[in-house]
ROTI-839636 format. One record per residue (C-alpha): residue in three letters; chain; x negated, y, z negated; residue number from 0. Coordinates in steps of 0.02 Angstrom, whole numbers, plus 50000, padded with zeros to 5 digits. Example, Ala and Ser with C-alpha at 12.3 -4.5 7.8 and 13.67 -1.06 7.14 Angstrom:
# residues 2
site aa=ala ch=A X=49385 Y=49775 Z=49610 i=0
site aa=ser ch=A X=49316 Y=49947 Z=49643 i=1
***
This chain:
# residues 269
site aa=met ch=A X=50504 Y=59241 Z=51205 i=0
site aa=thr ch=A X=50628 Y=59274 Z=51346 i=1
site aa=val ch=A X=50579 Y=59313 Z=51525 i=2
site aa=thr ch=A X=50705 Y=59438 Z=51593 i=3
site aa=asn ch=A X=50745 Y=59519 Z=51757 i=4
site aa=pro ch=A X=50922 Y=59589 Z=51746 i=5
site aa=ala ch=A X=50920 Y=59645 Z=51928 i=6
site aa=ala ch=A X=50876 Y=59474 Z=51998 i=7
site aa=thr ch=A X=51049 Y=59454 Z=52076 i=8
site aa=pro ch=A X=51208 Y=59558 Z=52067 i=9
site aa=ala ch=A X=51266 Y=59439 Z=51931 i=10
site aa=gly ch=A X=51093 Y=59433 Z=51851 i=11
site aa=arg ch=A X=51072 Y=59250 Z=51898 i=12
site aa=met ch=A X=50935 Y=59175 Z=52006 i=13
site aa=pro ch=A X=50973 Y=59030 Z=52124 i=14
site aa=val ch=A X=50892 Y=58861 Z=52102 i=15
site aa=leu ch=A X=50799 Y=58772 Z=52242 i=16
site aa=tyr ch=A X=50750 Y=58599 Z=52300 i=17
site aa=leu ch=A X=50619 Y=58602 Z=52435 i=18
site aa=ser ch=A X=50519 Y=58477 Z=52533 i=19
site aa=his ch=A X=50345 Y=58537 Z=52495 i=20
site aa=gly ch=A X=50238 Y=58466 Z=52634 i=21
site aa=ala ch=A X=50060 Y=58405 Z=52633 i=22
site aa=pro ch=A X=49911 Y=58525 Z=52626 i=23
site aa=thr ch=A X=49920 Y=58527 Z=52816 i=24
site aa=leu ch=A X=50081 Y=58627 Z=52801 i=25
site aa=ala ch=A X=49963 Y=58776 Z=52817 i=26
site aa=asp ch=A X=49945 Y=58730 Z=53002 i=27
site aa=asp ch=A X=50132 Y=58716 Z=53039 i=28
site aa=gln ch=A X=50186 Y=58889 Z=53095 i=29
site aa=leu ch=A X=50371 Y=58844 Z=53106 i=30
site aa=trp ch=A X=50383 Y=58775 Z=52931 i=31
site aa=lys ch=A X=50275 Y=58914 Z=52858 i=32
site aa=gly ch=A X=50393 Y=59040 Z=52936 i=33
site aa=gln ch=A X=50546 Y=58950 Z=52867 i=34
site aa=leu ch=A X=50476 Y=58956 Z=52691 i=35
site aa=ala ch=A X=50423 Y=59137 Z=52707 i=36
site aa=asn ch=A X=50593 Y=59189 Z=52772 i=37
site aa=trp ch=A X=50678 Y=59095 Z=52631 i=38
site aa=ser ch=A X=50581 Y=59187 Z=52496 i=39
site aa=thr ch=A X=50610 Y=59354 Z=52581 i=40
site aa=ala ch=A X=50798 Y=59325 Z=52569 i=41
site aa=leu ch=A X=50788 Y=59292 Z=52381 i=42
site aa=ala ch=A X=50785 Y=59421 Z=52243 i=43
site aa=arg ch=A X=50611 Y=59436 Z=52170 i=44
site aa=pro ch=A X=50597 Y=59318 Z=52022 i=45
site aa=ala ch=A X=50522 Y=59369 Z=51855 i=46
site aa=ala ch=A X=50437 Y=59199 Z=51849 i=47
site aa=ile ch=A X=50440 Y=59031 Z=51938 i=48
site aa=leu ch=A X=50461 Y=58861 Z=51856 i=49
site aa=met ch=A X=50403 Y=58718 Z=51968 i=50
site aa=val ch=A X=50449 Y=58535 Z=51944 i=51
site aa=ser ch=A X=50341 Y=58437 Z=52066 i=52
site aa=ala ch=A X=50349 Y=58257 Z=52124 i=53
site aa=his ch=A X=50163 Y=58247 Z=52088 i=54
site aa=trp ch=A X=50169 Y=58267 Z=51899 i=55
site aa=glu ch=A X=50248 Y=58128 Z=51799 i=56
site aa=glu ch=A X=50206 Y=58138 Z=51616 i=57
site aa=ala ch=A X=50298 Y=58097 Z=51456 i=58
site aa=pro ch=A X=50334 Y=58176 Z=51338 i=59
site aa=leu ch=A X=50381 Y=58337 Z=51426 i=60
site aa=thr ch=A X=50227 Y=58442 Z=51461 i=61
site aa=val ch=A X=50197 Y=58614 Z=51534 i=62
site aa=ser ch=A X=50045 Y=58663 Z=51634 i=63
site aa=ala ch=A X=49907 Y=58776 Z=51570 i=64
site aa=thr ch=A X=49956 Y=58950 Z=51511 i=65
site aa=arg ch=A X=49783 Y=59016 Z=51548 i=66
site aa=arg ch=A X=49703 Y=59026 Z=51719 i=67
site aa=val ch=A X=49629 Y=58859 Z=51772 i=68
site aa=pro ch=A X=49587 Y=58783 Z=51943 i=69
site aa=leu ch=A X=49718 Y=58706 Z=52056 i=70
site aa=val ch=A X=49739 Y=58518 Z=52058 i=71
site aa=tyr ch=A X=49687 Y=58454 Z=52230 i=72
site aa=asp ch=A X=49780 Y=58289 Z=52211 i=73
site aa=phe ch=A X=49751 Y=58221 Z=52386 i=74
site aa=trp ch=A X=49612 Y=58129 Z=52474 i=75
site aa=gly ch=A X=49532 Y=58118 Z=52645 i=76
site aa=phe ch=A X=49573 Y=58292 Z=52709 i=77
site aa=pro ch=A X=49451 Y=58414 Z=52789 i=78
site aa=gln ch=A X=49356 Y=58520 Z=52664 i=79
site aa=arg ch=A X=49452 Y=58680 Z=52704 i=80
site aa=tyr ch=A X=49608 Y=58612 Z=52619 i=81
site aa=tyr ch=A X=49510 Y=58598 Z=52456 i=82
site aa=gln ch=A X=49460 Y=58781 Z=52467 i=83
site aa=val ch=A X=49637 Y=58849 Z=52456 i=84
site aa=thr ch=A X=49666 Y=58957 Z=52303 i=85
site aa=tyr ch=A X=49823 Y=59024 Z=52220 i=86
site aa=arg ch=A X=49783 Y=59138 Z=52075 i=87
site aa=ala ch=A X=49958 Y=59174 Z=52012 i=88
site aa=pro ch=A X=49978 Y=59253 Z=51840 i=89
site aa=thr ch=A X=50000 Y=59131 Z=51698 i=90
site aa=ala ch=A X=50168 Y=59116 Z=51610 i=91
site aa=pro ch=A X=50147 Y=59093 Z=51422 i=92
site aa=gly ch=A X=50314 Y=59177 Z=51388 i=93
site aa=leu ch=A X=50404 Y=59058 Z=51503 i=94
site aa=ala ch=A X=50313 Y=58911 Z=51424 i=95
site aa=glu ch=A X=50378 Y=58964 Z=51253 i=96
site aa=arg ch=A X=50553 Y=58981 Z=51322 i=97
site aa=val ch=A X=50544 Y=58807 Z=51399 i=98
site aa=arg ch=A X=50492 Y=58739 Z=51229 i=99
site aa=glu ch=A X=50643 Y=58822 Z=51150 i=100
site aa=leu ch=A X=50760 Y=58744 Z=51277 i=101
site aa=leu ch=A X=50687 Y=58570 Z=51291 i=102
site aa=ser ch=A X=50605 Y=58527 Z=51125 i=103
site aa=asp ch=A X=50697 Y=58400 Z=51016 i=104
site aa=pro ch=A X=50666 Y=58363 Z=50832 i=105
site aa=gly ch=A X=50501 Y=58272 Z=50822 i=106
site aa=arg ch=A X=50475 Y=58286 Z=51010 i=107
site aa=pro ch=A X=50401 Y=58456 Z=51053 i=108
site aa=val ch=A X=50357 Y=58505 Z=51231 i=109
site aa=arg ch=A X=50170 Y=58488 Z=51247 i=110
site aa=glu ch=A X=50047 Y=58593 Z=51347 i=111
site aa=ala ch=A X=49913 Y=58520 Z=51461 i=112
site aa=gly ch=A X=49787 Y=58658 Z=51434 i=113
site aa=glu ch=A X=49673 Y=58607 Z=51577 i=114
site aa=arg ch=A X=49805 Y=58567 Z=51708 i=115
site aa=gly ch=A X=49831 Y=58687 Z=51851 i=116
site aa=leu ch=A X=49963 Y=58683 Z=51988 i=117
site aa=asp ch=A X=49963 Y=58529 Z=52099 i=118
site aa=his ch=A X=49994 Y=58532 Z=52286 i=119
site aa=gly ch=A X=50181 Y=58503 Z=52262 i=120
site aa=ala ch=A X=50183 Y=58674 Z=52179 i=121
site aa=tyr ch=A X=50050 Y=58781 Z=52262 i=122
site aa=val ch=A X=50069 Y=58723 Z=52444 i=123
site aa=pro ch=A X=50245 Y=58795 Z=52463 i=124
site aa=leu ch=A X=50208 Y=58945 Z=52350 i=125
site aa=val ch=A X=50063 Y=58998 Z=52460 i=126
site aa=glu ch=A X=50187 Y=59019 Z=52602 i=127
site aa=met ch=A X=50333 Y=59088 Z=52501 i=128
site aa=tyr ch=A X=50240 Y=59209 Z=52387 i=129
site aa=pro ch=A X=50068 Y=59233 Z=52466 i=130
site aa=ala ch=A X=50026 Y=59383 Z=52357 i=131
site aa=ala ch=A X=50020 Y=59263 Z=52207 i=132
site aa=asp ch=A X=50086 Y=59403 Z=52096 i=133
site aa=ile ch=A X=50229 Y=59310 Z=52010 i=134
site aa=pro ch=A X=50194 Y=59207 Z=51852 i=135
site aa=val ch=A X=50207 Y=59020 Z=51884 i=136
site aa=leu ch=A X=50226 Y=58875 Z=51764 i=137
site aa=gln ch=A X=50238 Y=58691 Z=51807 i=138
site aa=leu ch=A X=50338 Y=58565 Z=51707 i=139
site aa=ser ch=A X=50312 Y=58377 Z=51709 i=140
site aa=met ch=A X=50443 Y=58247 Z=51749 i=141
site aa=pro ch=A X=50451 Y=58132 Z=51598 i=142
site aa=thr ch=A X=50556 Y=58005 Z=51692 i=143
site aa=leu ch=A X=50622 Y=57967 Z=51866 i=144
site aa=asp ch=A X=50796 Y=57926 Z=51802 i=145
site aa=pro ch=A X=50918 Y=58040 Z=51896 i=146
site aa=glu ch=A X=51040 Y=58064 Z=51752 i=147
site aa=ser ch=A X=50901 Y=58108 Z=51630 i=148
site aa=leu ch=A X=50829 Y=58234 Z=51753 i=149
site aa=met ch=A X=51000 Y=58311 Z=51780 i=150
site aa=ala ch=A X=51017 Y=58330 Z=51592 i=151
site aa=met ch=A X=50847 Y=58415 Z=51587 i=152
site aa=gly ch=A X=50902 Y=58533 Z=51725 i=153
site aa=arg ch=A X=51060 Y=58578 Z=51628 i=154
site aa=arg ch=A X=50954 Y=58627 Z=51478 i=155
site aa=leu ch=A X=50845 Y=58735 Z=51588 i=156
site aa=ala ch=A X=50993 Y=58823 Z=51670 i=157
site aa=pro ch=A X=50993 Y=58974 Z=51551 i=158
site aa=leu ch=A X=50826 Y=59026 Z=51627 i=159
site aa=arg ch=A X=50920 Y=59073 Z=51786 i=160
site aa=asp ch=A X=51003 Y=59216 Z=51693 i=161
site aa=glu ch=A X=50832 Y=59273 Z=51635 i=162
site aa=gly ch=A X=50761 Y=59298 Z=51809 i=163
site aa=val ch=A X=50672 Y=59130 Z=51824 i=164
site aa=leu ch=A X=50672 Y=59039 Z=51991 i=165
site aa=ile ch=A X=50683 Y=58851 Z=51956 i=166
site aa=val ch=A X=50612 Y=58747 Z=52099 i=167
site aa=gly ch=A X=50619 Y=58558 Z=52118 i=168
site aa=ser ch=A X=50480 Y=58513 Z=52239 i=169
site aa=gly ch=A X=50484 Y=58344 Z=52325 i=170
site aa=phe ch=A X=50521 Y=58275 Z=52499 i=171
site aa=phe ch=A X=50694 Y=58224 Z=52559 i=172
site aa=thr ch=A X=50623 Y=58064 Z=52634 i=173
site aa=his ch=A X=50451 Y=57999 Z=52587 i=174
site aa=asn ch=A X=50372 Y=57837 Z=52643 i=175
site aa=leu ch=A X=50195 Y=57865 Z=52703 i=176
site aa=his ch=A X=50159 Y=57679 Z=52715 i=177
site aa=ala ch=A X=50296 Y=57659 Z=52845 i=178
site aa=leu ch=A X=50218 Y=57803 Z=52941 i=179
site aa=met ch=A X=50044 Y=57733 Z=52957 i=180
site aa=glu ch=A X=50064 Y=57770 Z=53142 i=181
site aa=ala ch=A X=50142 Y=57939 Z=53109 i=182
site aa=pro ch=A X=50243 Y=58015 Z=53250 i=183
site aa=glu ch=A X=50200 Y=58184 Z=53320 i=184
site aa=pro ch=A X=50285 Y=58330 Z=53231 i=185
site aa=asp ch=A X=50416 Y=58353 Z=53368 i=186
site aa=ser ch=A X=50448 Y=58171 Z=53411 i=187
site aa=arg ch=A X=50604 Y=58078 Z=53355 i=188
site aa=pro ch=A X=50591 Y=58020 Z=53174 i=189
site aa=pro ch=A X=50614 Y=57837 Z=53125 i=190
site aa=ala ch=A X=50793 Y=57776 Z=53104 i=191
site aa=trp ch=A X=50776 Y=57753 Z=52916 i=192
site aa=ser ch=A X=50728 Y=57935 Z=52893 i=193
site aa=glu ch=A X=50868 Y=57999 Z=53003 i=194
site aa=glu ch=A X=50998 Y=57887 Z=52919 i=195
site aa=phe ch=A X=50950 Y=57937 Z=52743 i=196
site aa=asp ch=A X=50943 Y=58121 Z=52788 i=197
site aa=gln ch=A X=51117 Y=58115 Z=52866 i=198
site aa=trp ch=A X=51186 Y=58022 Z=52715 i=199
site aa=gly ch=A X=51107 Y=58148 Z=52597 i=200
site aa=arg ch=A X=51175 Y=58295 Z=52696 i=201
site aa=glu ch=A X=51350 Y=58222 Z=52691 i=202
site aa=ala ch=A X=51339 Y=58186 Z=52504 i=203
site aa=leu ch=A X=51281 Y=58364 Z=52468 i=204
site aa=asp ch=A X=51417 Y=58436 Z=52580 i=205
site aa=ala ch=A X=51547 Y=58333 Z=52487 i=206
site aa=leu ch=A X=51473 Y=58382 Z=52318 i=207
site aa=asp ch=A X=51463 Y=58196 Z=52282 i=208
site aa=val ch=A X=51336 Y=58203 Z=52143 i=209
site aa=asp ch=A X=51382 Y=58028 Z=52084 i=210
site aa=ala ch=A X=51330 Y=57958 Z=52253 i=211
site aa=leu ch=A X=51166 Y=58054 Z=52248 i=212
site aa=val ch=A X=51128 Y=57991 Z=52073 i=213
site aa=asp ch=A X=51160 Y=57813 Z=52134 i=214
site aa=phe ch=A X=51065 Y=57839 Z=52297 i=215
site aa=gln ch=A X=50962 Y=57681 Z=52279 i=216
site aa=gln ch=A X=51120 Y=57577 Z=52291 i=217
site aa=arg ch=A X=51228 Y=57685 Z=52404 i=218
site aa=ala ch=A X=51114 Y=57766 Z=52531 i=219
site aa=pro ch=A X=51074 Y=57679 Z=52696 i=220
site aa=ala ch=A X=50890 Y=57635 Z=52708 i=221
site aa=gly ch=A X=50864 Y=57701 Z=52532 i=222
site aa=asp ch=A X=50725 Y=57577 Z=52497 i=223
site aa=leu ch=A X=50633 Y=57634 Z=52653 i=224
site aa=ala ch=A X=50665 Y=57820 Z=52632 i=225
site aa=his ch=A X=50605 Y=57812 Z=52451 i=226
site aa=pro ch=A X=50514 Y=57651 Z=52407 i=227
site aa=arg ch=A X=50462 Y=57747 Z=52252 i=228
site aa=thr ch=A X=50580 Y=57885 Z=52202 i=229
site aa=glu ch=A X=50467 Y=58024 Z=52135 i=230
site aa=his ch=A X=50494 Y=58136 Z=52287 i=231
site aa=phe ch=A X=50683 Y=58129 Z=52275 i=232
site aa=ala ch=A X=50684 Y=58146 Z=52085 i=233
site aa=pro ch=A X=50657 Y=58336 Z=52077 i=234
site aa=leu ch=A X=50823 Y=58357 Z=52169 i=235
site aa=phe ch=A X=50911 Y=58303 Z=52009 i=236
site aa=val ch=A X=50829 Y=58440 Z=51906 i=237
site aa=thr ch=A X=50892 Y=58562 Z=52038 i=238
site aa=leu ch=A X=51068 Y=58488 Z=52034 i=239
site aa=gly ch=A X=51073 Y=58496 Z=51845 i=240
site aa=ala ch=A X=51009 Y=58675 Z=51835 i=241
site aa=gly ch=A X=51129 Y=58729 Z=51973 i=242
site aa=glu ch=A X=51279 Y=58627 Z=51917 i=243
site aa=ala ch=A X=51388 Y=58779 Z=51880 i=244
site aa=asp ch=A X=51362 Y=58844 Z=52058 i=245
site aa=leu ch=A X=51363 Y=58682 Z=52158 i=246
site aa=pro ch=A X=51502 Y=58741 Z=52277 i=247
site aa=ser ch=A X=51381 Y=58874 Z=52340 i=248
site aa=arg ch=A X=51247 Y=58747 Z=52389 i=249
site aa=arg ch=A X=51178 Y=58762 Z=52565 i=250
site aa=ala ch=A X=51040 Y=58688 Z=52669 i=251
site aa=val ch=A X=50906 Y=58817 Z=52706 i=252
site aa=ile ch=A X=50781 Y=58707 Z=52798 i=253
site aa=glu ch=A X=50824 Y=58553 Z=52900 i=254
site aa=gly ch=A X=50735 Y=58444 Z=53026 i=255
site aa=phe ch=A X=50587 Y=58327 Z=53017 i=256
site aa=trp ch=A X=50398 Y=58337 Z=53000 i=257
site aa=his ch=A X=50297 Y=58189 Z=53062 i=258
site aa=gly ch=A X=50453 Y=58082 Z=53038 i=259
site aa=leu ch=A X=50498 Y=58141 Z=52861 i=260
site aa=ala ch=A X=50655 Y=58241 Z=52825 i=261
site aa=lys ch=A X=50609 Y=58414 Z=52761 i=262
site aa=arg ch=A X=50787 Y=58456 Z=52705 i=263
site aa=ser ch=A X=50781 Y=58593 Z=52574 i=264
site aa=ile ch=A X=50929 Y=58670 Z=52483 i=265
site aa=gln ch=A X=50979 Y=58822 Z=52382 i=266
site aa=ile ch=A X=51112 Y=58827 Z=52247 i=267
site aa=gly ch=A X=51177 Y=58998 Z=52196 i=268
***
């Protein structure tokens, strides 16, 4: 079953995004909320949204529930109001079937987690970008953190862009909460490791140096500090794979830092 929206762009093709999704407390950051809202306003309305979040690693490939289920509040120690957020977007069974068509291999079908709702890597930014919750949303697991494998997955998902689907990789451009145990204030200067990695990543994206990005653990300054575990950078490679044909059009939409972490977010197409 194909999800279509021929008027999504003049060429009928949706862009693909990588965004830094923020913690649940993003709801209190008026600047960042405004940046996300303005971003979505500038996009053609998608027929559906496919989210690949840093917070769902599962192999084999698995899609989220295609019936309405509760959100996944996958965080701890926050005030109760953050666990009362809802996002009742329509389900996307048609998109789930299309994902199966594109990603299933012989003997390795794409599974469905029938009880799994959207995690905070998906719903936190969507609350700000599409607050009406009137666009079908599906989440897809990351079966690996290997950059080349995720790029290959993105390439296989790329046809969805011509069917009106907005593909979103949701992570964080730098992510080391342990190194931020004494987190700086939102507007204070970020730690050197976060600044250095963000600058390196910006330059690699500007140069279209995908090979460097794939090999970021070896090539990036402070890579081990910026991403001691790489799950928050990994969704970028799904984005790069899905947007590979349009990489020269890539641009940074959101830059800057939040409590020391780089919130760089990009659009391709």
